[in-house]
PASESE-850389 format. One record per residue (C-alpha): residue number from 1; residue in three letters; x, y, z. Coordinates in Angstrom, 1 decimal. Each point is the difference from the previous one (the first is absolute). Layout:
REM PASESE-850389
REC NUM ALA X Y Z
...
This chain:
REM PASESE-850389
REC 1 MET 99.5 117.6 85.7
REC 2 PHE -3.4 -0.5 -1.3
REC 3 LYS 0.6 0.4 -3.7
REC 4 ASN 1.6 -3.1 -2.5
REC 5 GLY 2.5 -1.2 -0.1
REC 6 PRO 2.5 1.0 -2.8
REC 7 GLU 0.2 -4.2 -1.2
REC 8 TYR -3.9 0.4 0.0
REC 9 ASP 0.2 2.9 -2.0
REC 10 GLN 2.4 -1.5 -2.4
REC 11 ARG -2.6 -2.8 -0.5
REC 12 LEU -3.0 2.0 -0.5
REC 13 VAL 1.4 1.8 -3.1
REC 14 ARG 1.2 -3.6 -1.3
REC 15 ALA -2.2 -2.3 -2.5
REC 16 PHE 0.0 -3.5 1.4
REC 17 VAL 2.1 -2.4 -1.8
REC 18 PRO -0.2 -3.6 1.8
REC 19 PRO 3.8 -1.3 1.4
REC 20 THR 1.1 -2.5 -3.3
REC 21 VAL 2.9 -1.3 2.3
REC 22 THR 0.1 -3.6 0.8
REC 23 LEU 0.0 -1.8 3.4
REC 24 LYS 2.8 -1.2 -0.6
REC 25 GLN 2.0 3.3 -0.6
REC 26 VAL -1.1 0.7 3.3
REC 27 HIS 1.0 -2.9 1.4
REC 28 ASP 3.4 -0.1 -1.4
REC 29 ALA 0.6 3.7 1.4
REC 30 VAL -0.3 -1.3 3.7
REC 31 PRO 2.9 -1.5 1.5
REC 32 LYS -0.9 -3.8 1.3
REC 33 ARG 1.6 1.0 3.2
REC 34 LEU -2.8 2.6 0.8
REC 35 LEU -2.2 -3.2 -0.6
REC 36 GLN 1.7 -1.7 3.6
REC 37 LYS -1.4 -0.2 3.0
REC 38 ASP 1.4 0.6 3.4
REC 39 PRO -1.7 -1.3 2.9
REC 40 LEU 2.0 1.7 2.9
REC 41 ARG -0.5 3.5 -1.9
REC 42 SER -3.6 -0.3 0.0
REC 43 THR -0.5 -1.4 3.4
REC 44 GLY 1.2 3.2 0.7
REC 45 PHE -2.5 2.0 -1.6
REC 46 VAL -2.9 -2.9 2.0
REC 47 LEU 1.5 1.0 3.1
REC 48 ARG 0.5 4.2 -0.3
REC 49 ASP -3.4 0.5 -1.1
REC 50 VAL -1.2 -2.4 3.1
REC 51 PHE 2.5 2.2 1.8
REC 52 PHE -1.8 3.7 -1.0
REC 53 CYS -2.9 -1.7 0.9
REC 54 VAL 0.8 -1.2 3.5
REC 55 LEU 1.8 3.7 0.5
REC 56 PHE -3.3 2.1 -1.2
REC 57 PHE -2.7 -2.5 2.3
REC 58 ALA 3.2 1.1 2.7
REC 59 PHE -0.4 3.6 -0.4
REC 60 GLY -3.6 0.3 -0.3
REC 61 ALA 0.1 -1.9 3.2
REC 62 SER 1.7 2.5 1.6
REC 63 ILE -2.1 3.2 -1.3
REC 64 GLU -2.3 -0.1 2.8
REC 65 PRO 2.8 -0.4 3.2
REC 66 LEU 2.2 2.7 -2.4
REC 67 VAL -2.8 2.6 0.4
REC 68 ALA -1.5 -0.6 3.2
REC 69 SER 3.2 0.4 1.4
REC 70 SER 1.2 3.0 -2.3
REC 71 PHE 2.8 -1.7 -2.1
REC 72 GLY 1.5 -0.7 4.0
REC 73 GLY -0.1 3.5 1.0
REC 74 LEU 1.8 0.9 -3.0
REC 75 VAL -2.4 1.9 -1.9
REC 76 PRO -2.5 1.7 2.1
REC 77 LEU -3.6 -0.8 -1.0
REC 78 THR -2.2 3.0 2.0
REC 79 SER -2.9 0.8 -1.9
REC 80 PRO -2.6 -2.2 -1.2
REC 81 TRP 0.4 0.3 -3.2
REC 82 GLN 3.7 -1.0 0.1
REC 83 VAL -0.8 -2.8 1.0
REC 84 THR -2.6 -0.9 -2.9
REC 85 LEU 2.3 1.4 -2.9
REC 86 VAL 2.9 -1.9 1.3
REC 87 ARG -1.6 -3.2 0.2
REC 88 ALA -1.7 0.2 -3.5
REC 89 VAL 3.1 0.9 -1.4
REC 90 LEU 1.5 -3.3 1.6
REC 91 TRP -2.8 -2.3 -1.2
REC 92 ALA -0.2 1.5 -3.0
REC 93 THR 4.1 -0.8 -0.5
REC 94 TYR -0.7 -3.0 1.0
REC 95 TRP -3.2 -1.5 -2.3
REC 96 TRP 2.3 2.0 -3.1
REC 97 TRP 2.9 -2.0 0.9
REC 98 GLN -2.0 -3.6 0.8
REC 99 GLY -2.2 0.4 -2.7
REC 100 ILE 3.1 -0.4 -2.4
REC 101 VAL 1.5 -2.8 1.9
REC 102 PHE -3.4 -1.6 -0.3
REC 103 ALA 0.4 0.4 -3.8
REC 104 SER 3.7 -1.1 -0.2
REC 105 PHE -1.7 -3.5 1.5
REC 106 PHE -2.3 0.0 -3.2
REC 107 CYS 3.6 0.7 -2.4
REC 108 ILE 1.5 -2.7 1.5
REC 109 ALA -1.9 -2.3 0.2
REC 110 HIS -0.5 0.8 -3.9
REC 111 GLU 3.0 -1.1 -0.4
REC 112 LEU -0.1 -2.9 1.5
REC 113 GLY -3.2 -0.8 -1.8
REC 114 HIS 2.1 0.2 -3.0
REC 115 GLY 2.2 -2.6 1.7
REC 116 THR 3.2 2.7 -0.8
REC 117 LEU 1.7 -0.2 3.5
REC 118 TYR 0.3 -3.8 1.0
REC 119 ASN 1.2 -3.0 -2.0
REC 120 SER -2.7 -1.5 2.3
REC 121 TRP -3.7 0.0 -0.5
REC 122 TRP -0.8 -0.7 3.5
REC 123 THR 2.4 2.9 1.0
REC 124 ASN -1.8 2.3 -2.5
REC 125 ASN -3.3 -0.9 0.7
REC 126 ILE -0.2 -0.1 3.7
REC 127 LEU 1.8 3.1 0.8
REC 128 GLY -2.1 1.7 -2.7
REC 129 PHE -3.3 -1.4 1.2
REC 130 LEU 1.2 1.0 3.6
REC 131 LEU 0.3 3.8 -1.3
REC 132 ASP -2.8 0.2 -1.9
REC 133 THR -2.3 -1.4 2.5
REC 134 PHE 1.0 2.4 3.1
REC 135 ILE -1.1 2.9 -2.5
REC 136 LEU -3.4 -1.8 -1.1
REC 137 ALA 1.2 -1.3 -3.8
REC 138 PRO -0.8 -3.1 -1.3
REC 139 PHE 3.3 -1.0 -1.0
REC 140 PHE -0.7 -3.0 -1.7
REC 141 ALA -3.1 1.2 -2.0
REC 142 TRP 1.7 3.3 -0.7
REC 143 LYS 2.9 -1.9 -1.8
REC 144 VAL -2.1 -2.3 -1.6
REC 145 SER -1.7 3.4 -2.1
REC 146 HIS 3.3 2.3 0.1
REC 147 ASN 2.0 -2.8 -2.0
REC 148 ALA -3.0 -0.2 -2.3
REC 149 HIS 0.1 3.9 -0.6
REC 150 HIS 4.2 -0.6 -0.6
REC 151 LYS -1.0 -2.3 -3.0
REC 152 ALA -2.3 2.3 -1.2
REC 153 VAL 0.5 3.7 0.8
REC 154 ASN -2.1 2.3 -1.7
REC 155 CYS -1.5 -2.2 -2.2
REC 156 VAL -3.5 1.5 -0.2
REC 157 GLU -2.0 -3.9 -0.1
REC 158 ARG 2.7 -1.5 2.6
REC 159 ASP 1.4 2.3 2.9
REC 160 GLU -0.9 -0.9 3.3
REC 161 ASN -0.3 3.5 1.7
REC 162 TYR -0.3 3.8 -0.9
REC 163 VAL -1.9 -0.9 -2.8
REC 164 PRO -1.5 3.3 -2.3
REC 165 HIS -3.5 0.3 0.0
REC 166 LEU -1.6 0.1 -3.7
REC 167 ARG -2.1 2.6 -1.9
REC 168 SER -2.7 -2.2 0.4
REC 169 HIS 0.6 -0.5 3.5
REC 170 TYR -1.7 3.3 0.3
REC 171 LYS -2.6 0.2 -2.3
REC 172 LEU 2.0 2.6 -2.0
REC 173 PRO -1.0 0.8 -4.3
REC 174 PRO 2.2 -1.2 -2.5
REC 175 LYS 3.4 2.5 0.0
REC 176 GLU -1.1 0.9 -3.2
REC 177 ARG -3.3 1.2 1.7
REC 178 ALA 0.4 1.0 3.2
REC 179 THR -0.2 3.3 0.9
REC 180 THR 1.7 2.7 3.1
REC 181 ALA -3.5 -0.5 1.3
REC 182 ASP 0.0 -3.9 -0.2
REC 183 TYR 2.9 -0.3 2.0
REC 184 ALA -0.7 2.9 2.1
REC 185 GLU -3.4 -1.8 1.4
REC 186 VAL 1.7 -3.3 0.5
REC 187 LEU 3.5 0.6 1.5
REC 188 GLU -0.3 3.6 0.7
REC 189 GLU 0.6 0.4 4.2
REC 190 THR 0.7 2.9 2.8
REC 191 PRO 3.8 0.0 1.3
REC 192 LEU -1.1 -1.1 3.3
REC 193 PHE -2.0 -3.0 -1.6
REC 194 THR 3.4 -0.8 -1.7
REC 195 MET 1.5 -0.1 3.3
REC 196 VAL -2.3 -2.6 1.9
REC 197 ARG 0.4 -2.3 -2.8
REC 198 MET 4.0 0.9 0.3
REC 199 PHE -0.4 -0.8 3.8
REC 200 VAL -2.1 -3.2 -0.7
REC 201 MET 2.5 -1.4 -2.5
REC 202 GLN 2.9 0.7 2.6
REC 203 ALA -1.4 -1.4 2.9
REC 204 MET -1.9 -2.7 -1.0
REC 205 GLY 1.1 -0.6 -3.1
REC 206 TRP 2.1 -2.9 0.6
REC 207 TRP -3.1 -2.0 1.8
REC 208 LEU -2.1 1.1 -2.5
REC 209 TYR 2.1 -2.1 -2.3
REC 210 LEU 0.4 -2.7 2.1
REC 211 THR -3.6 -0.5 0.6
REC 212 TYR -1.7 1.3 -3.4
REC 213 ASN 2.4 -0.4 -2.6
REC 214 ALA -0.5 4.0 -0.2
REC 215 LEU 1.9 1.2 -3.0
REC 216 GLY 1.0 -3.8 -0.5
REC 217 SER 0.0 -2.2 -3.1
REC 218 LYS -3.0 0.0 -1.7
REC 219 MET 0.4 -3.2 -1.2
REC 220 TYR -1.6 -1.1 3.8
REC 221 PRO -3.8 -0.6 0.6
REC 222 LYS -1.4 2.4 3.0
REC 223 GLY 1.3 -1.4 3.3
REC 224 THR 3.5 -0.5 -0.6
REC 225 ASN 2.4 0.3 3.0
REC 226 HIS 3.1 -0.8 1.4
REC 227 PHE -1.4 -1.9 3.0
REC 228 SER -2.2 -2.8 -1.5
REC 229 PRO 2.3 -2.9 -0.5
REC 230 TYR -2.3 -0.4 -3.4
REC 231 SER -0.1 3.1 -1.0
REC 232 ALA 0.5 0.3 -3.9
REC 233 LEU 3.6 1.4 0.7
REC 234 PHE 1.3 -3.0 1.5
REC 235 LYS 0.5 -4.0 -1.8
REC 236 LYS -0.7 -3.0 2.0
REC 237 GLU 3.6 -0.7 1.0
REC 238 GLN 0.2 4.1 1.5
REC 239 ARG -2.8 -0.4 2.6
REC 240 MET 1.8 -1.3 3.0
REC 241 GLY 2.4 2.8 -0.1
REC 242 ILE -3.4 2.0 -0.2
REC 243 PHE -1.3 -1.6 3.3
REC 244 ILE 3.3 0.4 1.7
REC 245 SER 0.1 3.7 -0.8
REC 246 ASP -3.7 0.3 1.0
REC 247 VAL 1.1 -2.0 3.4
REC 248 GLY 2.7 2.9 0.5
REC 249 LEU -2.3 2.8 -0.1
REC 250 VAL -2.4 -1.5 2.1
REC 251 GLY 3.0 -0.7 2.6
REC 252 MET 1.0 3.7 -0.4
REC 253 MET -2.8 1.5 0.2
REC 254 SER -0.9 -2.2 3.4
REC 255 LEU 3.4 1.6 1.0
REC 256 LEU -0.9 3.4 -0.5
REC 257 TYR -3.7 -0.6 1.8
REC 258 ILE 1.9 -1.3 3.1
REC 259 PHE 2.0 2.5 0.4
REC 260 ALA -2.7 2.7 -0.8
REC 261 ARG -2.1 -1.7 3.2
REC 262 THR 3.2 -0.1 2.1
REC 263 PHE 1.3 3.8 -1.1
REC 264 GLY -3.1 1.5 -1.0
REC 265 TRP -1.3 1.0 -3.8
REC 266 GLN 1.6 2.9 0.5
REC 267 ALA 3.6 -1.7 0.4
REC 268 PHE -1.2 -2.1 -2.9
REC 269 ALA -0.6 3.3 -2.4
REC 270 MET 3.1 1.8 1.0
REC 271 TYR 2.6 -2.6 -0.4
REC 272 TYR -1.6 -2.3 -2.7
REC 273 PHE -2.7 1.3 -1.4
REC 274 VAL 1.2 3.2 -1.6
REC 275 PRO 3.5 -1.0 -1.1
REC 276 TYR -1.8 -2.9 -1.5
REC 277 VAL -2.9 2.1 -2.1
REC 278 LEU 3.4 2.4 -1.0
REC 279 CYS 1.7 -3.2 -1.3
REC 280 ASN -3.0 -0.7 -1.8
REC 281 HIS 0.5 3.3 -1.6
REC 282 TRP 3.4 -0.6 -1.3
REC 283 ILE -0.7 -3.4 -1.2
REC 284 VAL -2.5 1.6 -2.1
REC 285 MET 1.8 3.1 -1.3
REC 286 ILE 2.9 -2.5 -0.7
REC 287 THR -1.8 -2.2 -2.5
REC 288 PHE -2.4 2.9 -1.0
REC 289 LEU 2.8 1.7 -1.5
REC 290 HIS 2.1 -2.9 -1.5
REC 291 HIS -2.2 -0.1 -2.9
REC 292 SER -2.7 2.5 0.0
REC 293 ASP 1.3 3.2 -1.6
REC 294 PRO -1.5 2.0 -3.2
REC 295 THR 3.4 -0.7 -1.5
REC 296 ILE -0.1 -3.7 0.1
REC 297 PRO -1.2 -2.1 -2.7
REC 298 HIS -2.6 -3.2 0.6
REC 299 TYR 0.2 -2.6 -3.1
REC 300 ARG -3.0 -2.8 -1.0
REC 301 LYS 0.9 -3.0 -0.5
REC 302 GLU 1.4 -0.1 -3.4
REC 303 ALA 2.5 3.2 0.9
REC 304 TRP 1.4 -1.2 3.1
REC 305 SER 2.7 -2.1 0.8
REC 306 PHE 1.9 -0.5 3.3
REC 307 LEU 2.7 2.3 -0.7
REC 308 ARG -2.6 3.0 -1.1
REC 309 GLY -1.8 -0.7 3.2
REC 310 ALA 2.7 -0.1 2.3
REC 311 ALA 1.5 3.2 -1.6
REC 312 ALA -3.6 2.1 0.5
REC 313 THR 0.9 0.8 3.6
REC 314 VAL 1.9 3.2 1.6
REC 315 ASP 2.5 -0.2 2.6
REC 316 ARG -0.7 2.9 2.4
REC 317 PRO 2.1 0.9 2.9
REC 318 ILE -3.0 0.0 2.7
REC 319 LEU 1.4 1.7 3.2
REC 320 GLY 3.5 0.7 -1.4
REC 321 TRP 2.5 -2.4 2.1
REC 322 ILE -2.8 -0.7 2.8
REC 323 GLY -2.2 -2.0 -3.1
REC 324 ARG 3.4 -1.6 -1.3
REC 325 PHE 1.1 -1.3 4.3
REC 326 PHE -3.1 -1.1 0.9
REC 327 PHE -1.8 -1.0 -3.0
REC 328 HIS 2.6 -1.9 -1.6
REC 329 ASN 0.0 1.4 -3.0
REC 330 VAL -3.5 -1.1 -1.2
REC 331 SER -0.4 3.4 -1.7
REC 332 HIS 3.2 1.5 -0.9
REC 333 ASP 1.2 -3.3 -2.3
REC 334 HIS -3.7 -1.3 -0.9
REC 335 VAL 1.1 0.1 -3.6
REC 336 ALA 3.0 -2.6 0.7
REC 337 HIS -2.3 -1.8 2.5
REC 338 HIS -2.2 -1.1 -3.2
REC 339 PHE 2.7 -1.1 -2.0
REC 340 PHE 1.6 -1.9 2.8
REC 341 SER -2.4 -1.0 2.8
REC 342 HIS 2.3 -2.6 0.7
REC 343 ILE 2.5 2.6 1.0
REC 344 PRO 0.8 0.7 4.1
REC 345 PHE -1.2 4.0 0.3
REC 346 TYR 3.5 0.8 1.5
REC 347 ASN 1.1 -0.6 -3.8
REC 348 GLN -2.5 1.6 -2.0
REC 349 PRO 1.5 3.5 0.2
REC 350 ALA 2.9 -1.2 -2.1
REC 351 VAL -2.0 -2.1 -2.6
REC 352 THR -1.8 3.8 -0.3
REC 353 GLU 2.9 1.3 -1.2
REC 354 ALA 0.7 -2.7 -1.8
REC 355 ILE -3.2 -0.5 -2.2
REC 356 LYS -0.4 3.5 -0.2
REC 357 GLY 2.3 0.5 -3.6
REC 358 VAL -1.8 -2.6 -1.2
REC 359 LEU -3.8 0.8 0.5
REC 360 GLY 1.1 3.9 -0.8
REC 361 GLU -2.8 2.0 -0.6
REC 362 ASN -2.3 -2.9 1.1
REC 363 TYR 1.0 -0.1 3.6
REC 364 ASN -1.8 2.3 2.1
REC 365 PHE 0.5 1.9 3.0
REC 366 ASP -1.8 3.1 1.8
REC 367 SER 1.3 2.2 2.4
REC 368 THR -3.1 2.0 0.7
REC 369 ASN -1.6 0.3 3.9
REC 370 THR -0.7 -3.3 0.7
REC 371 PHE -3.1 1.4 1.5
REC 372 PHE -1.3 2.3 -2.9
REC 373 ALA 1.0 -3.1 -2.5
REC 374 LEU -2.9 -1.5 2.0
REC 375 TYR -2.3 2.7 -0.5
REC 376 ARG 1.1 -0.3 -3.5
REC 377 SER -0.8 -3.3 -0.8
REC 378 PHE -3.1 -0.5 2.3
REC 379 THR -1.6 3.4 -1.9
REC 380 GLU 1.5 -0.8 -3.7
REC 381 CYS -0.1 -3.8 0.0
REC 382 VAL -3.7 0.0 -0.2
REC 383 PHE -1.0 -2.6 -2.7
REC 384 ILE 1.3 -2.0 -3.6
REC 385 GLU -1.6 -0.3 -3.7
REC 386 ASP -1.2 -3.2 -0.1
REC 387 GLU 1.5 -0.6 -3.2
REC 388 GLY 3.8 0.8 -1.2
REC 389 SER 3.2 -2.6 0.4
REC 390 ILE 1.4 2.8 2.0
REC 391 VAL -1.7 2.0 2.2
REC 392 PHE -0.1 2.6 2.4
REC 393 TYR -1.5 1.6 2.7
REC 394 LYS -2.0 2.8 -0.3
REC 395 ASN -1.3 2.6 2.4
REC 396 ARG -3.3 1.1 0.4
REC 397 HIS -0.2 2.4 -2.8
REC 398 GLY 0.5 -3.0 -2.6
REC 399 ASP 3.5 0.9 -0.6
REC 400 ALA 3.6 -1.8 0.3
REC 401 VAL 3.0 1.8 0.5
REC 402 ARG 2.2 -2.3 -2.1
REC 403 VAL -0.9 -1.8 -3.7
REC 404 VAL 1.5 -2.7 -1.7
REC 405 ALA 2.1 0.7 -2.8
REC 406 GLU -2.3 -2.6 -2.4
REC 407 GLY 2.4 0.6 -2.7
REC 408 GLU 2.7 -1.5 1.4
REC 409 VAL -2.0 -2.4 1.6
REC 410 ASP -0.6 -1.5 -2.9
REC 411 ALA 3.0 -0.2 -1.6
REC 412 ILE 1.0 -2.0 3.1
REC 413 ALA -2.9 -2.6 -0.5
REC 414 ALA 1.0 0.1 -3.9
REC 415 ALA 4.0 -1.0 1.0
REC 416 GLY -1.4 -2.9 1.2
REC 417 TRP -0.8 0.8 3.8
REC 418 ALA -0.9 -2.9 1.9
REC 419 GLN -0.3 -0.3 4.1
REC 420 GLU 1.7 -3.8 -0.4
REC 421 LYS 2.8 1.5 -1.5
REC 422 GLN 0.5 3.2 2.5
REC 423 ASP -0.1 -2.4 2.9
REC 424 GLU 2.1 -2.5 -1.3
REC 425 LEU 2.9 -0.3 2.4
REC 426 SER 2.3 -2.5 -2.1
REC 427 HIS 1.1 -0.1 -3.8
REC 428 PRO -1.9 -2.5 -1.8
REC 429 GLN 2.1 -2.9 -0.5
REC 430 PRO 1.1 -0.3 -3.9
REC 431 ALA -2.2 -3.4 -1.6
REC 432 SER 2.3 -3.0 0.1
REC 433 GLU 1.2 -1.1 -3.3
């Protein structure tokens, strides 16, 4: 269970060669029917998520009456320890499933933010705003930064989130002079401290990113956040959307405060806060693992193209059928999503199958247990070098697990590779005579 998936191990032993296929070849492999939106089907998925949220709230509301009545006398609970155990199991069950359903709101709001479910701008944005606001996510603000991420994914200088730290960030000596002692002095930590840092990232990483731009783009000044309409993240014409997001968050927080004052803070914690924290955990796990992997490259601008960036992600079967059902293919088909962010998520599995053959060895999948993959990436993806056009994460010992096939990269460049050519979607028109 806690070992690398075979696909990951295969990448470890294969020197990296960036893809040379063109964006047009990828697009030509996908049937045009998959680009079509089905508003009725989309509505069914939205209603399904809302249904499960209401269902689990009803389940949560039934826990204490069921325990108090020994399940209507059907399951005698004669000892205090039995009551405590049953209550704990039922609440843990509620928290697990409601946390996943809250995360499903985030995932389907993500699709609505891309405008993939309806032809109407208003329908996409109103539904996305309502669903995200319920889980205290700033819909319009994150929509802006997330769409910017899609335009510059895995570009060291321009990507928006989970941007790697540099060697210079840790004030490490140059790699030619750095010793084992240098790395140990700066990066060595106890397993307990590693787990504490992971807990902070999983429980609070989402809000640290929103409020302090933690692991966000280095091109923004200190104080950059997702809540000020005047943040460096946003253009002037986007400020009203940021204000609306803020109003929604204040409104939702006010409703939660009223709920807590009416039914008690314990009820607020049990029904909403614990699932909310678990939802944040799923958001961070999903988004972190999309692009943070020891075998996946980052590019500097001279070697980056949209195609290379889009291919620099990993499909992961997070939680198996649960993840595909509730997270709307956001991890199972993330490679396809980066190539076709305008295609509805329910068509993405077919897109994945269509583009696998075109991408060949540059299609990335990893069947590694998700929790082990999280620990692996957290401990192995520490920093990248300050120089190099194609770079891989290095661990706390200063080692990268994958190397670049420099000779083949040089040959690709010598053959005339250019970002504009690779990302061209139409054949150049012949010059008129």
